[in-house]
N, C-alpha and C positions, 0 to 999 in steps of 0.2 A: 599721346601723343609726343611725338618726337620734337627735339630742340631744332629748330630751323637755323637759328642762329650759329649754333655750336658746328652744325654740317657746313652752313656758308664758310666760316671760318677755316675748316680743315682744307677747302677747296682753295684758299687763298693765294697757295703757292702756284696753282694751275695758271699759266699765262692766259689761257683763252676766257677766263672770267672777265677780262677787262676788254673784250671786242665787243665793240657796239653791233647792237641786234635791233633791227627795225620788224616789228610784227605788222603786218598789214591787215587790218581788219578788227573790229572790237566786237565781234560775236563770243559766242561761249566758246569756241575753240581759240581764238585769239586771247582771251581773258586767261583762261587755264593755262595757256602756252607761256604766257608772261609771268603769272604767278610763280610756275614751276621755275623758270629760268632765275628768278630774283630769289626764291628760297634757296637756290644752289650756288647763289654766291655773283652771278653776273650783276656785274655794276652799272651797265649803260644798257637798257632795256626800254624802248621805246615803242607805243602802239599810236600807229596813224588811220585815223577812220575820216571819211567825208561826212557821217552822221555827227547831230548834235549830242548824242548821248549814247551810251552802250547799249548792246544788245543785239546788233546784227538784224538778222531778219525779226528780232523781236523790239526793234529801235521803235521809239514813240511813235514817230510819224509813218510807221508802217502797221501798228497794233490798232485794231477795233474792237469792241466789245462783242462777245459771243464766239469767239474763235478758241479752240481747243485743240491742244498738241496731243500728239500720239503717245501720250504718258499719263500715268496715274499720279496725281498729286505729290510731291516729295521725291519723285524717282528721278527726275532732270535736275542734277545737282552736282557738285564735286563734293569731295571729304573735306575740305579746308573751309567749308560753310554749310550750316544747315538751310534750308529753304524757309525763310520767313514768312508767317501768314498774311497774305494780303490786306488791308482792313475791308476792303466790300466782299471778301470771300465768306460763301455760306458755308457753315460748319459741317453739313452733311454731305458738300460736293467733293467727289473722289475726282474729278477729271482735273487735269491740269491746263489752265488757260493761258492765253498769249499775255495776260495783263500779270498773272504769276510769274510767268518767265521774265517779262520787262522789270517787275519788281526786283525780282532775284539778281538778275544782272547789273541792276542801277547800285543795287545793295553791295554787291561783291566788288565792284570798282571802285565805290566811294570808300569801302572799308578797307580793302587790300592793294587796291592799285592807284591810289590816290597819287595825283600829278605825274602820272605814267602815260596819259592817255591826252594826245593832241586831236582835239574835236575839229569838225569842219575844216578838215584838210584833206584834198584830195589828192592821190597819187598818180600823177599823170604819166609818168614812164619810170621803169626799173630798166638798168642797163648795166653791164659790165664797165668797169675803167678802162680807158684804153689809151696807149701810151701816145705821145710823149709825156713823162711824169716829171714835175716840178720837184715835188716830194713823194714820199712813199704813199701811194693812193689807198683808199679803202678798197674793199672788193666790188662794192656796188655804188651806182650812183642813182638816187631817188630822186627824182623831178616831182615836187610837190606845188600845189597850189593852194593858197589860204588868204587870210586878210592881208597879208602884206605883200601879195603877189606870188608870181612863179618864181620858185628858185631851186637850187639843186643841194640835196644832203648827201654825205657819204657814211655809208654803213659797212661793217666787215660781215655781217651775218644777215639775212632776209628769211623770214617765215612768213609763208603765205597762208594766211586764215580768210580769204576772200569770200569761200563760197561760190555760188551763182551769180552773174552778173543781171542787173534789173535791165530789161528792153524799155527804155524813155518811150511813153506815150507819143513824144512830139514825132519820133521816127515813124510816123505812119506809114511810110512806103515799105519800110522794113515790116512793121506788122502785118500789112495786107498781102503783100508778096509771100510771106513765110507762115504768117499764121493765120489769117482767115484765109487765104487759098490752101491751106493743107499742105503746102510744101515741107517735105520733110528737112529736119535739121541738117545744116551744112548743105541743101541741095542748092544748085544753081540755076537762077532762073531771071527772067528779064522783068525786073520791079516795075511796079506800077508808078506812072509819073504823077508827081505832086499835081500838075494840072489834068490828068487824065479823068475821064468822065465818072469813073467809079470812086475815085476819093474826093472828087470835088462834089458829085452828088448826094452825100451823106450829110445829114445836117445836124446830127446829133453828136454827142462826145464817146470818142472810142478812147477806152481806157484799159492799161496793161493792168492785170491781177495785182502786182508789184507796187502800182501806184493808185490803188483805190483807196486806202486811206486819205490820202492827200488830195484826191480826186474826187471825193465823195460827194462835196455838194455840188460839183457841176452834176453828179449823176441823179442827185435827188431832185435838182432844179428841172433837168429834162424830162423828168418822170415824176406824176404825181401820185399821191396815193391813190386807191383802187377805189374809195369813196368818192374821189374828184368826178366831175360830169364828162371830162377828157383825160383820163388817167396816163394812157401812156403804156410802155412796155420795155423792159429792160432785157436784153437777151446777153447770157454769159455763155460764152465758146470755150468749150473744154468740160471734160469729166473729171479731174483731178479733185485734191481736197481743196485747193484754193477756190475753184469753181462753186464746189460745194457749200465751204464756208460763206463765201459772198452771196450765193443766192439764199442760203438761209437767213444771211442777216437783213438782205431788203425786203425778204417775205414775212420777216417776224420783227420783233422789237420795237414794234409800234410804227415801223415804216410803211409795211403793207403794200408795198409795190408789185406789180403785174411782172413776173420775173417767169422767164424760159431758160432752160438749158440746153444747148446742142451738142451732142457729142457722139462718137462712134462706139467707143467703150467709156464706161466709168472706172472710178477704183473700186477694187474690192474693200472690204472691211472684216474685224472680227469684233464680236461682240457676245454679250450674254444677258440671259435675262435676271442673271445674279451675279453677284460679286464674284468675280475668278480669283481663287486663293493664290497666295503668293507663292507657291510651291510649283505652281505653274506659270503664272504669269513673270516671275521674277528669277528663276531658276534656269539652269542648263537644258532643260528638258526639251523645249521647243528647237533649242539649237542644235542638239544631237539629232533630233527628227530631220534636220535639214542638212544635206550632204556637204561636208568640206573638201577643201582641195587635198587635205593629207586627213587620213582615216587613221586614228591613234588609239580609240579604245575599243574594247569588246563590245560593248553597247553598240556603237557605231558601226563596227564589221558586220554584226547582226543586223543591223536597221537597213545597211545601204548594201550588202554583199550577199545577201541570201535571198531566196524567192519568199518567204515568209516575212521577213523583214521589209523588203520592198512593198509587199501588199499592205502592211501595217501602217507604214510610213504614209503612203497617198492616201489611204482611207481614212486615215487620222486629218490629213488636212483637208479632204473633202466633207468629213464630219463636221469639222470646224467652221468652214465656208457654209454650209448648209444650216447648220445651227445657229450663224450670225443672221442669217435671212429670217428664219422663222422668230427670232428674238426680236428682230426689227418689224414683224408683220409684212414681209414683202411678199408679195402674191407671186405665184409662178409664172404669170404672164408679163409680169412688170419689167420696163425697161431697165429697171435698176437691177435687175439680173444679169444684164449686159456688161458683166464686169470682169477683170482679170481673174485668173485662177491664184489664188494665194500662196500655192506650191511654186509655181513658175513665174512668179511676177515679183517686183518691186513696188509696185503702185498698190499698196494695202495700208490701209488705216486702223488705228485702233480705236474703237468707239466706245469701249468700255461696257458700257449700259445704256439702253435707249432713251432719250433725251425727246420730250414732246415739241420743244422749240428746236430739235435738231433737222437737219436737212433730210434725212431718209422718213421721219415721221411727217414733215411738211408736204414732202413730194406725194406721200402715200394720201396725204389729205387734197392734193390737188392745188395746194396753195404755191407750188413750183410746178410749172409746166416741164414735162420732160419730153425732149424730140430726139429720138434715138430708134435704130442708128442714124445718123443723118451728119453731113459735112457741110458747112459754110462755103460757099463758092465765090459768091459777088454782093455788092449793095444793089439793093432795088432802086429802079427809076423816079420812084417817087420820094428819095431820099430818106424814108421812115422804114426802111424793110431790109431783108437779108434775103438773098435766093440760095436756095440750098442744091445738093447736086442730084435730086430728082425734080428739080423745075420748081418745087413748091416755094412759097413765099412766106417769110415771117415777119410780122410787125415789130419794128425796132427803133425806139427813139433814144436809146442809148445802149452801147456795146462794152462789154468788160472781156476782155482775151485772156482768159486763163489758160494759155497754150504753151506754157515753158519757159525757160530761161538760157540764156548762153554762158559758155565760160567766161569767168571774169579776167583771165589772164590774158586773152587777146587783146583787151583794152589796156593794159599796161606794159605788156611786152611787146617789142616789134619782133618781126620775124626773124632777124637775124639773132636775136637774143633767144628767142624760142629754141631755135635749132642747136645753137651754141651749148645751152644749158641740159638740152633734151626734154623741153616742156611741151613739143608737138606732138602730134601724130604722126605715126609712122607706121610702114608696112613690116611684118616680121622679118628679122634678120636671121633667128638661129632657130626658133622653135616655132613648128606647125602644130595646126591643131591633129594633123594624119599622126604626127610623132607620138602622141600622148592619146591616140583614139583608143588604145586597150587599158591603158590606165585607168580609166574611170567608167569602167563598165558595170557602174551601179545597178542593181536591181530598182533602185528607188527613182532612177533617171528614164526609165524606160516609156516609150509613146511621150516625147516631147512635144510641144507645139512647133509648129512649122516655123524655120528660122526666118525674121524678118531680113529683108535685102539689107536695110541700114546697118544690122547688126554685124554684116562682113567688112564695115568701114573699118579703115587703118584707125589704131587705138594709141592713147597715150601709154609711155614706158615709166611708172612710177614706182618706183621699188617698194613695197609694203604701203602703197598710197601715202608716202611720206618723202621719198627723196628721189628725183629724178635719175634713173639708173646711171645715164649718161655721166652725171655729176657728183656719183656717189663718193668719190674718195677727196672731194674738196671740200667738204663739211663746212660750208659757207650759205647753203641754201635748203630750206626744209618747208614742209606743208604741215597743215594740220586743218582738219574738218573735211578732207576730200574723200573719207572713207563712208560709203552708206550703209548706216546702220540702224538698228531699232533702239540702240541704247547709247546716245551721245555722249552722255556725261561720262561715263565709264570708257569709252573709245577715247575721247578727247583727252581726257586725264591720262590715260595709260600711254597715249602718244606723245603728250608733253613731257613725259619722263625720257620717253626714248629720244626723242630730240635733244634734250637737255645732255644727256650722255652722249649723243653724236656730235653735239658742239663742244662737249668738254674733251672731246677724245678718249672717252674712258677706254681703256684696253678690253675690258670685260664684254663690251657691246659687241655682238657679233653681226658683222656686215660683211658683204661679197668683197674679195679680195681684189677686184677689178672691175671696171664698168661692164667689160664684156661678160661676166658671170652675173652681174647684178640685172644686165638686159636678158639674159639666158633666163632667170628665176622669175623675171617680171613678164616674159613673154609666155611662159608656162602658166602664169596666173590669168594671164588674159585669153588663152585656149582656154583653160578651166571655167572662166566665166561664160565664154561663148557655148560651153556645154550645159552650164548649169542654168542660165537665162538666156536662151536662144531667140526670145523675142522682145527682150528688153534694151539691149545694149544701144540700139538706135535712140532711145529715150534719154539716156545719160550724157554729160558732159564731163570733162577731165576735172575742173575745178571743184565740182561736187560729188563725183563718182570716180576718182584715180583707182578706187579699188573698192570692192563690195562686199561687206560682212553682214548681209541684211538680218536673217533669222540666226546664223552663224558667228555673231559678234562675241559670244564667249571663248570660240575656237581663235579668232582674230587676235582677240586680247591676249591669250595665252602663248600666241605666237610671238607676239612684242616681248613678253614677259620673259619668255625663253631666249630670247635675242640677248636681254640683258643680264641672263644668267641667275633669273631670281624663280623663286617658286611660283610654280602655276597650277592651272586644273585643281583637281579636287583637293590636292594639298593646299591650295591657298583659301579655299572656300567650304571647305568640309565635307562631311560625309563618308561613309565606307565603300566597300566594292558594290553595294547594291544600293543605297541611299543617294550616293552623289550627284546624280542627275536632278533631285528633288531639292537639294540643299538653295536656298535663297542667296543669291549673290548681291551682296551690298556694297556700296560704293567706300564704305571704310574698311572692306578688305584690301583696298589699295592705298589707304591712307597713310602708309608707313613707307612707299615706295622710295622717298629720297632718303630714308635713313638705311634702307636695304641696300641702294645703292653706294650709299657711303662707306658701308661696310665692306661691301666688294672692293672699294678703291683703297680701303686700309688692308686688304688682304693681299692686294698687288704691291703693297710697298715693301 
């Protein structure tokens, strides 16, 4: 372990360390970003969060028992702190639960970021300082609302770690017009009026999945246990992980409510009847089986540019998906097989091993009713039902909408600021998919699914998923937590070091020399994502998926390390020419990034 204090003192002559930094969000990305900046010597680092405790999506008011994360216990952590064992954790449980994650986030914040976090502080607006100036202004004016009222704070740097924005339950008009009625994200429609017959007619609670924990009592009051003379029914709309977790929670854990799920397609999953060895789960193997924007190794060239390699890749993913169905005893005719393809999709969950109280087991046993393929289109006239697209009616005394999230940026930035710094969505300026149509003729990408019309929409232009390309030379705005991957701990921590070097002005950090070049590089990446995930981009939003490194997160992390001029790939994680794809990637392999970056600075002096 290297001496953080020594490294911070070596940066003391850098004037940038005295610039004030506002980190918005206290989830995993916000915490590791703050910690890394502080270790690098930044003296004015503040985290603002509207939550009452750290954790982000795993914050206390959002967590309920029985929710498991797509990681094995101990995987989702940072190199600066081991994951302490939750006192209620069973010794033989290999899954990482939401309660484990909350426990870790609270311990991390209390131990390493004490007095750095302003809780119960809502960020209302973020904008550039505008003339005329009485004194030299900061770059950003952040309007906050806390116990003392609404006021403005000035900061030199802002880091967005806000993830997705919750759609509040009170906004029933939005929920009904865009979620219940199945309108695609971003589509324009005539919203149902609050006084409209459909909104007025339903008598039970309508709860968004993000508010499920806080409104759980409302749901349990509206729907009695199955043993009651008049139990009622909960309908969960959506087929994603949140929908599955909520349905399983209500059907099990002693609650035993009548629960039904309505979806057109559900999330895929990977699982095994036995423990998956670390050389598969934690290595580069799955990463190199998934094509990346740039092919750099002989293994990848074989897998994605030869006929045999392409066949091997696709058959491997197909085998994994079929093996997962068999491990969970999913019948061939089951609607649970109406799932995404794990090769082409981002909607894939890691279930590790079969659990008797898990969603799939409960659905197989008939304790969760599955209505699929189906789409809810209206409330029933009796006030206790939902009408489906085929005209059939489903009893509902409470509704949970697990239908996605919106970008968190549109809430805190006005349109003028979004466009000024480049956080909005734009049509391609320099690069089109046609320009790269021959570049990615990978054999592993043959016969793709039909492109969803929504995937052709304009997209954000965030370089590396970290900095708005238009703002690349300003060095006063960055993002962490907006790259969608299957190893958030590793990606967030590597990104935090990249951001710190960016704010320090490190000469060894390789970034585009102009906004135009940054835009060109980012538009090429967007064209690649449309090629790689033709049926998925309509499902994403920019504050959550500014870039995507799902299975290929090791390659993405290598790209960031190479930007910083640091050791990457097998040279960092070990192995020879034959074995490197199977070497376990441990979070401790990046524990010395602060020291390595300091050595780079000393080389340039």
